[in-house]
BADOSE-38326 format. One line per 4 residues: number of its first residue (from 1); their letters; for each residue x, y, z of C-alpha. Coordinates in nm, 2 decimals. Layout:
NUM = a = X:Y:Z  ...
// end
This chain:
1 = xxxx = 1.37:-1.35:4.03  1.28:-1.27:3.67  1.29:-0.90:3.58  1.05:-0.76:3.31
5 = xxxx = 1.10:-0.41:3.17  0.79:-0.24:3.03  0.90:0.01:2.76  0.55:0.13:2.66
9 = xxxx = 0.24:0.23:2.85  0.02:-0.05:3.00  -0.28:-0.01:3.23  -0.18:0.05:3.59
13 = xxxx = -0.42:-0.22:3.72  -0.24:-0.48:3.51  0.11:-0.37:3.63  0.00:-0.38:3.99
17 = xxxx = -0.13:-0.73:3.95  0.20:-0.86:3.82  0.41:-0.67:4.07  0.24:-0.90:4.33
21 = xxxx = 0.34:-1.22:4.15  0.60:-1.43:4.32  0.93:-1.45:4.14  0.85:-1.17:3.90
25 = xxxx = 0.96:-0.81:3.91  0.79:-0.57:3.67  0.96:-0.24:3.61  0.75:0.02:3.44
29 = xxxx = 0.97:0.25:3.22  0.70:0.36:2.98  0.83:0.61:2.73  1.19:0.51:2.77
33 = xxxx = 1.42:0.64:2.50  1.63:0.41:2.28  1.95:0.52:2.45  1.81:0.45:2.79
37 = xxxx = 1.68:0.12:2.68  2.02:0.01:2.55  2.17:0.12:2.89  1.92:-0.07:3.10
41 = xxxx = 1.83:-0.38:2.90  2.14:-0.59:3.01  1.97:-0.64:3.35  1.64:-0.77:3.23
45 = xxxx = 1.50:-1.12:3.14  1.19:-0.99:2.96  1.09:-0.68:2.75  0.74:-0.57:2.68
49 = xxxx = 0.66:-0.32:2.41  0.37:-0.18:2.21  0.41:-0.01:1.87  0.61:0.29:1.99
53 = xxxx = 0.93:0.12:2.09  1.15:-0.01:1.80  1.35:-0.32:1.91  1.65:-0.28:1.69
57 = xxxx = 1.95:-0.51:1.65  2.15:-0.26:1.86  1.91:-0.31:2.15  1.90:-0.69:2.11
61 = xxxx = 2.28:-0.71:2.11  2.30:-0.50:2.43  2.08:-0.75:2.61  2.28:-0.99:2.82
65 = xxxx = 2.00:-1.18:3.00  1.71:-1.12:2.77  1.50:-1.43:2.70  1.17:-1.30:2.56
69 = xxxx = 1.03:-0.99:2.40  0.66:-0.95:2.43  0.45:-0.74:2.20  0.12:-0.62:2.36
73 = xxxx = -0.06:-0.63:2.02  -0.05:-0.83:1.70  0.20:-0.67:1.47  0.57:-0.73:1.53
77 = xxxx = 0.72:-0.53:1.25  0.87:-0.30:1.52  1.08:-0.59:1.65  1.37:-0.73:1.46
81 = xxxx = 1.27:-1.10:1.50  1.55:-1.23:1.29  1.81:-1.07:1.51  1.63:-1.19:1.82
85 = xxxx = 1.63:-1.54:1.68  2.01:-1.53:1.63  2.05:-1.46:2.01  1.79:-1.72:2.11
89 = xxxx = 1.54:-1.46:2.22  1.17:-1.55:2.18  0.94:-1.29:2.03  0.57:-1.34:2.12
93 = xxxx = 0.26:-1.13:2.04  -0.11:-1.13:2.14  -0.30:-1.21:1.83  -0.68:-1.15:1.86
97 = xxxx = -0.65:-0.93:2.17  -0.74:-0.61:1.98  -0.94:-0.77:1.69  -1.27:-0.61:1.79
101 = xxxx = -1.11:-0.27:1.86  -0.94:-0.26:1.52  -1.26:-0.39:1.35  -1.48:-0.12:1.50
105 = xxxx = -1.23:0.15:1.43  -1.22:0.05:1.06  -1.60:0.07:1.04  -1.60:0.40:1.22
109 = xxxx = -1.33:0.54:0.98  -1.52:0.42:0.67  -1.85:0.58:0.78  -1.67:0.90:0.88
113 = xxxx = -1.51:0.92:0.54  -1.83:0.84:0.35  -2.04:1.09:0.54  -1.78:1.37:0.58
117 = xxxx = -1.83:1.36:0.96  -1.50:1.51:1.09  -1.51:1.82:0.86  -1.89:1.87:0.90
121 = xxxx = -1.83:1.86:1.28  -1.55:2.12:1.25  -1.78:2.34:1.04  -2.04:2.33:1.31
125 = xxxx = -1.79:2.41:1.58  -1.70:2.72:1.38  -2.08:2.81:1.39  -2.13:2.74:1.02
129 = xxxx = -2.44:2.56:0.89  -2.33:2.41:0.56  -2.53:2.10:0.45  -2.45:2.11:0.08
133 = xxxx = -2.08:2.09:0.11  -2.09:1.78:0.32  -2.32:1.57:0.10  -2.22:1.21:0.17
137 = xxxx = -2.26:0.86:0.03  -2.42:0.54:0.15  -2.26:0.20:0.20  -2.58:0.03:0.08
141 = xxxx = -2.52:-0.18:-0.23  -2.16:-0.07:-0.27  -1.90:-0.32:-0.37  -1.64:-0.34:-0.10
145 = xxxx = -1.31:-0.52:-0.14  -1.14:-0.66:0.17  -0.77:-0.73:0.13  -0.67:-0.99:0.39
149 = xxxx = -0.92:-1.21:0.55  -0.75:-1.29:0.88  -0.92:-1.23:1.21  -0.97:-0.85:1.16
153 = xxxx = -1.06:-0.88:0.79  -1.33:-1.14:0.86  -1.48:-0.94:1.14  -1.49:-0.63:0.92
157 = xxxx = -1.66:-0.83:0.65  -1.92:-0.96:0.89  -2.01:-0.61:0.99  -2.01:-0.47:0.64
161 = xxxx = -2.26:-0.74:0.54  -2.51:-0.58:0.77  -2.50:-0.28:0.55  -2.62:-0.50:0.26
165 = xxxx = -2.30:-0.44:0.06  -2.14:-0.67:-0.20  -1.82:-0.81:-0.05  -1.51:-0.92:-0.25
169 = xxxx = -1.22:-1.07:-0.07  -0.86:-1.13:-0.16  -0.67:-1.38:0.06  -0.46:-1.66:-0.10
173 = xxxx = -0.50:-1.89:0.21  -0.86:-1.88:0.31  -1.08:-2.16:0.20  -1.40:-2.10:0.00
177 = xxxx = -1.61:-2.25:0.28  -1.49:-1.99:0.53  -1.55:-1.71:0.27  -1.90:-1.84:0.20
181 = xxxx = -1.98:-1.84:0.57  -1.90:-1.46:0.60  -2.06:-1.38:0.26  -1.74:-1.29:0.08
185 = xxxx = -1.67:-1.37:-0.29  -1.31:-1.47:-0.33  -1.13:-1.31:-0.62  -0.77:-1.23:-0.73
189 = xxxx = -0.62:-0.90:-0.62  -0.64:-0.74:-0.96  -1.02:-0.82:-0.99  -1.08:-0.68:-0.65
193 = xxxx = -0.89:-0.36:-0.74  -1.09:-0.32:-1.06  -1.44:-0.39:-0.92  -1.45:-0.23:-0.58
197 = xxxx = -1.61:0.10:-0.49  -1.43:0.08:-0.15  -1.11:-0.10:-0.06  -1.02:-0.18:0.30
201 = xxxx = -0.68:-0.33:0.39  -0.62:-0.59:0.66  -0.28:-0.73:0.59  0.05:-0.72:0.78
205 = xxxx = 0.34:-0.52:0.66  0.58:-0.77:0.51  0.80:-0.74:0.20  0.52:-0.87:-0.03
209 = xxxx = 0.28:-0.61:0.09  0.50:-0.30:0.09  0.35:-0.05:-0.17  0.08:-0.31:-0.24
213 = xxxx = -0.15:-0.02:-0.33  0.06:0.18:-0.56  0.02:0.41:-0.86  -0.05:0.13:-1.11
217 = xxxx = -0.31:-0.04:-0.89  -0.48:0.30:-0.81  -0.50:0.37:-1.19  -0.68:0.04:-1.23
221 = xxxx = -0.94:0.12:-0.96  -1.28:0.25:-1.03  -1.31:0.63:-1.05  -1.40:0.78:-0.72
225 = xxxx = -1.28:0.48:-0.52  -1.25:0.50:-0.14  -0.93:0.36:0.02  -0.93:0.26:0.39
229 = xxxx = -0.60:0.16:0.57  -0.62:0.07:0.94  -0.36:-0.21:0.90  0.00:-0.09:0.87
233 = xxxx = 0.17:0.21:0.71  0.36:0.14:0.40  0.11:-0.10:0.24  -0.04:0.20:0.06
237 = xxxx = 0.22:0.42:-0.12  0.15:0.76:0.04  0.28:0.97:-0.25  0.08:0.77:-0.50
241 = xxxx = -0.23:0.80:-0.29  -0.18:1.17:-0.25  -0.15:1.21:-0.63  -0.46:1.00:-0.68
245 = xxxx = -0.66:1.22:-0.44  -0.54:1.53:-0.61  -0.64:1.40:-0.96  -0.98:1.29:-0.83
249 = xxxx = -0.92:0.92:-0.91  -0.96:0.85:-0.54  -1.26:1.02:-0.39  -1.16:0.99:-0.03
253 = xxxx = -0.94:0.80:0.21  -0.95:0.69:0.57  -0.61:0.64:0.73  -0.50:0.53:1.07
257 = xxxx = -0.15:0.42:0.99  0.15:0.58:0.82  0.49:0.49:0.67  0.66:0.67:0.96
261 = xxxx = 0.48:0.73:1.29  0.45:1.01:1.37  0.45:1.12:1.00  0.73:1.33:0.88
265 = xxxx = 0.50:1.47:0.60  0.15:1.56:0.71  0.02:1.65:0.36  -0.18:1.33:0.34
269 = xxxx = -0.33:1.35:0.69  -0.43:1.71:0.63  -0.58:1.65:0.29  -0.95:1.77:0.27
273 = xxxx = -1.05:1.43:0.13  -0.88:1.23:0.40  -1.01:1.12:0.75  -0.70:1.06:0.96
277 = xxxx = -0.63:0.93:1.31  -0.30:0.87:1.49  -0.29:0.48:1.49  -0.59:0.44:1.72
281 = xxxx = -0.70:0.10:1.58  -0.62:-0.09:1.90  -0.67:0.21:2.13  -0.97:0.11:2.34
285 = xxxx = -0.96:0.06:2.72  -1.09:-0.29:2.67  -0.83:-0.39:2.41  -0.54:-0.23:2.60
289 = xxxx = -0.63:-0.41:2.92  -0.68:-0.74:2.73  -0.35:-0.74:2.55  -0.15:-0.61:2.85
293 = xxxx = -0.29:-0.89:3.07  -0.24:-1.14:2.79  0.13:-1.06:2.71  0.23:-1.06:3.08
297 = xxxx = 0.04:-1.39:3.13  0.23:-1.54:2.84  0.57:-1.41:2.96  0.52:-1.55:3.31
301 = xxxx = 0.40:-1.88:3.17  0.73:-1.89:2.98  0.94:-1.81:3.28  0.76:-2.05:3.51
305 = xxxx = 0.66:-2.33:3.28  0.89:-2.29:2.97  0.58:-2.26:2.75  0.62:-2.01:2.46
309 = xxxx = 0.26:-1.93:2.37  0.20:-1.71:2.06  0.57:-1.71:1.98  0.64:-1.58:1.63
313 = xxxx = 1.00:-1.70:1.59  1.04:-2.01:1.79  0.95:-2.38:1.74  0.98:-2.58:2.06
317 = xxxx = 1.22:-2.87:1.99  1.46:-3.02:2.24  1.82:-2.91:2.18  1.95:-3.27:2.16
321 = xxxx = 1.73:-3.36:1.86  1.76:-3.03:1.68  2.05:-3.14:1.46  1.86:-3.46:1.37
325 = xxxx = 1.53:-3.30:1.29  1.65:-2.99:1.12  1.71:-3.16:0.78  1.36:-3.28:0.78
329 = xxxx = 1.24:-2.93:0.83  1.42:-2.84:0.51  1.28:-3.15:0.33  0.92:-3.07:0.43
333 = xxxx = 0.95:-2.70:0.33  1.09:-2.80:-0.01  0.80:-3.04:-0.07  0.55:-2.77:0.03
337 = xxxx = 0.72:-2.51:-0.19  0.71:-2.74:-0.50  0.34:-2.78:-0.45  0.30:-2.40:-0.41
341 = xxxx = 0.46:-2.35:-0.75  0.29:-2.62:-0.95  -0.06:-2.60:-0.80  -0.38:-2.48:-0.96
345 = xxxx = -0.66:-2.37:-0.74  -0.72:-2.28:-0.38  -0.59:-2.51:-0.11  -0.86:-2.69:0.09
349 = xxxx = -0.70:-3.00:0.25  -0.36:-3.14:0.33  -0.28:-3.49:0.44  0.08:-3.55:0.56
353 = xxxx = 0.21:-3.89:0.63  0.54:-3.99:0.79  0.71:-4.33:0.73  1.02:-4.49:0.88
357 = xxxx = 1.25:-4.38:1.16  1.12:-4.02:1.13  0.81:-4.12:1.32  1.02:-4.12:1.64
361 = xxxx = 1.07:-3.75:1.60  0.82:-3.47:1.67  0.63:-3.45:1.35  0.41:-3.15:1.42
365 = xxxx = 0.70:-2.90:1.37  0.80:-3.08:1.05  0.44:-3.05:0.93  0.45:-2.68:1.01
369 = xxxx = 0.76:-2.63:0.79  0.57:-2.81:0.51  0.29:-2.56:0.54  0.54:-2.27:0.54
373 = xxxx = 0.65:-2.40:0.20  0.30:-2.46:0.07  0.19:-2.10:0.17  0.51:-1.92:0.08
377 = xxxx = 0.45:-1.61:-0.12  0.11:-1.53:0.03  0.06:-1.15:0.04  -0.19:-1.13:0.33
381 = xxxx = -0.02:-1.31:0.62  0.32:-1.35:0.78  0.38:-1.72:0.77  0.64:-1.89:0.98
385 = xxxx = 0.69:-2.24:1.13  0.54:-2.12:1.46  0.20:-2.01:1.31  0.17:-2.20:0.99
389 = xxxx = -0.06:-2.48:1.11  -0.27:-2.24:1.32  -0.31:-1.99:1.03  -0.40:-2.27:0.79
393 = xxxx = -0.67:-2.41:1.01  -0.80:-2.07:1.09  -0.84:-2.00:0.72  -1.04:-2.33:0.68
397 = xxxx = -0.76:-2.56:0.54  -0.81:-2.91:0.69  -0.47:-3.07:0.79  -0.43:-3.43:0.87
401 = xxxx = -0.10:-3.55:1.02  -0.03:-3.93:1.06  0.25:-4.16:1.15  0.27:-4.49:0.96
405 = xxxx = 0.45:-4.79:1.11  0.50:-4.97:0.78  0.74:-4.83:0.52  0.57:-4.72:0.21
409 = xxxx = 0.88:-4.79:-0.01  1.23:-4.91:0.04  1.33:-4.56:0.16  1.43:-4.55:0.53
413 = xxxx = 1.24:-4.22:0.59  0.97:-4.07:0.38  0.73:-3.77:0.40  0.43:-3.82:0.17
417 = xxxx = 0.16:-3.55:0.13  -0.16:-3.50:-0.06  -0.27:-3.14:-0.13  -0.63:-3.10:-0.23
421 = xxxx = -0.74:-2.78:-0.40  -1.07:-2.69:-0.56  -0.91:-2.79:-0.90  -0.76:-3.13:-0.80
425 = xxxx = -0.52:-3.32:-0.58  -0.14:-3.31:-0.59  0.06:-3.59:-0.44  0.43:-3.55:-0.35
429 = xxxx = 0.67:-3.76:-0.15  1.03:-3.70:-0.06  1.32:-3.85:0.14  1.65:-3.75:0.29
433 = xxxx = 1.95:-3.94:0.16  2.22:-3.75:0.35  2.23:-3.44:0.56  2.18:-3.21:0.26
437 = xxxx = 2.05:-3.44:-0.01  1.68:-3.40:-0.06  1.51:-3.62:-0.32  1.16:-3.61:-0.47
441 = xxxx = 1.05:-3.98:-0.49  0.69:-3.95:-0.60  0.50:-3.69:-0.80  0.14:-3.76:-0.87
445 = xxxx = 0.12:-4.13:-0.98  0.48:-4.13:-1.10  0.77:-4.28:-0.91  1.09:-4.07:-0.96
449 = xxxx = 1.42:-3.97:-0.81  1.48:-3.60:-0.86  1.69:-3.36:-0.66  1.48:-3.12:-0.46
453 = xxxx = 1.71:-2.83:-0.54  1.76:-2.54:-0.78  1.54:-2.50:-1.08  1.32:-2.81:-1.13
457 = xxxx = 1.15:-2.85:-1.47  0.86:-3.09:-1.48  0.74:-3.22:-1.82  0.46:-3.47:-1.86
461 = xxxx = 0.45:-3.62:-2.20  0.36:-3.92:-2.42  0.59:-4.22:-2.35  0.73:-4.24:-2.70
465 = xxxx = 1.08:-4.21:-2.85  1.22:-3.87:-2.93  1.04:-3.65:-2.68  1.33:-3.62:-2.43
469 = xxxx = 1.58:-3.55:-2.71  1.36:-3.27:-2.85  1.32:-3.12:-2.50  1.70:-3.13:-2.47
473 = xxxx = 1.74:-2.95:-2.80  1.51:-2.67:-2.69  1.71:-2.62:-2.37  2.03:-2.63:-2.56
477 = xxxx = 1.90:-2.35:-2.79  1.85:-2.14:-2.48  2.19:-2.24:-2.34  2.03:-2.41:-2.04
481 = xxxx = 2.23:-2.70:-1.90  2.07:-3.01:-1.75  2.24:-3.11:-1.42  2.03:-3.41:-1.34
485 = xxxx = 1.73:-3.59:-1.49  1.48:-3.84:-1.35  1.20:-4.02:-1.54  0.89:-4.19:-1.42
489 = xxxx = 0.65:-4.40:-1.64  0.29:-4.51:-1.64  0.31:-4.78:-1.91  -0.06:-4.86:-1.91
493 = xxxx = -0.14:-4.50:-1.99  0.16:-4.45:-2.22  0.26:-4.15:-2.01  0.60:-4.03:-1.88
497 = xxxx = 0.71:-3.76:-1.63  1.05:-3.62:-1.69  1.20:-3.40:-1.42  1.51:-3.20:-1.51
501 = xxxx = 1.73:-3.02:-1.25  1.86:-2.72:-1.44  2.18:-2.52:-1.38  2.00:-2.19:-1.43
505 = xxxx = 1.64:-2.05:-1.41  1.42:-2.04:-1.73  1.17:-1.79:-1.84  0.82:-1.80:-1.99
509 = xxxx = 0.97:-1.80:-2.34  1.16:-2.13:-2.28  0.85:-2.29:-2.13  0.63:-2.19:-2.43
513 = xxxx = 0.89:-2.35:-2.66  0.89:-2.67:-2.45  0.51:-2.68:-2.47  0.53:-2.69:-2.85
517 = xxxx = 0.74:-3.01:-2.85  0.54:-3.30:-3.00  0.40:-3.53:-2.74  0.43:-3.28:-2.45
521 = xxxx = 0.12:-3.26:-2.23  0.22:-3.02:-1.95  0.52:-2.82:-1.84  0.57:-2.66:-1.51
525 = xxxx = 0.86:-2.52:-1.31  0.96:-2.50:-0.94  1.25:-2.29:-0.82  1.39:-2.39:-0.49
// end
């Protein structure tokens, strides 16, 4: 018998269904306190939460039998997934289950803010007839910036297009083809901030997005901009937004989420220019029923079939091959991260090829680690080895994974990949020499042998005497030591690629000086 504890409210009809499932016991303790949860959790195999319950390290450490934590919803920032991973506990969510609910709430909040609906309604309830005070604004022909074009962001954009708005989008992952299909012009974040009349946020709360909308970015907005946040609290700096509302820089705001919930400071929610709701984005009967049924389905599927669907911290690899395949995870992620730092343009296609003995191992999770490296640093999605391939494909990035029987080179094992962006194609290949020795063997058309570690300086230059020496002099002037160097040559083109493994990072000033060296064509850096 597997015991599942429900810590937050789920629809009764769903709970009744699962209480009738053989081998499963569902215990509804909705509203349970942290202290009670710590006391009870040792007896349970599964835990289901929504956004109210914070699954802290203290709770996780108290669990003796816990195998899986299920989040009835998409966001998992209330669960310490890293701590859960340490104890072998799977964390799973229900992405997409509340997409329509969150989308419709965003549109409702925006319209309510633009037309002053809540305060006009309150005025009428007080038997006042004041039409002038509540003069509103239309969405028609407004420029609306959508930050984050995941499932919810794309659905919001589709609906906003019906209002005949001009849509700008910021999402480092999404392909231009997908953006074109929903009528969004892709731009960089700063351009979106500067050109939008309305900004709506649909990104997760991760380190890169905390205070994403802050004092400096608000100052760069258009005057009288409208800010909508129905994503996660903390993405908009609340004090900075309050100051911008007071100064008149921001004309109005619509907020469903807050840095702490419930808020400890209600000044923002009470502000006359703000429409505020208490995190109702997913609060429809349809959405709650859907995610409740989905998360319990997933948990039972795990307990009965050992299938971890929609896990956010778990890659299914047999325990006996884990020590063998783990170094290839690192190699793949390093190759992807080199691409991420040297690329130009928006990623469209990735071809990943495996050569040698590695083809006997599961290559899909290795490919997922490569995409984690390739997408590292994105500010609109939480990328991990569990979701990297799915998110990439969802955003319109084509991924081809292939095993090759014949060795490409003399290396026993090789991972080769071609990354196609809208600006060109980048070819990288790497191998594993020993447990922790990762080498880059191909870069573009060049054959090389560089350590995939530390600060890697890439210099493409004319294949003539003196260039390498002059590069060394520049690095010496800045007291940068070279730990290892690899050179590749294209004799027919009179070109060389020199890759330096440096003992310390270098800044833009050093790079600019290196670019001035006679014969240098291109300089780029990857920090691993």
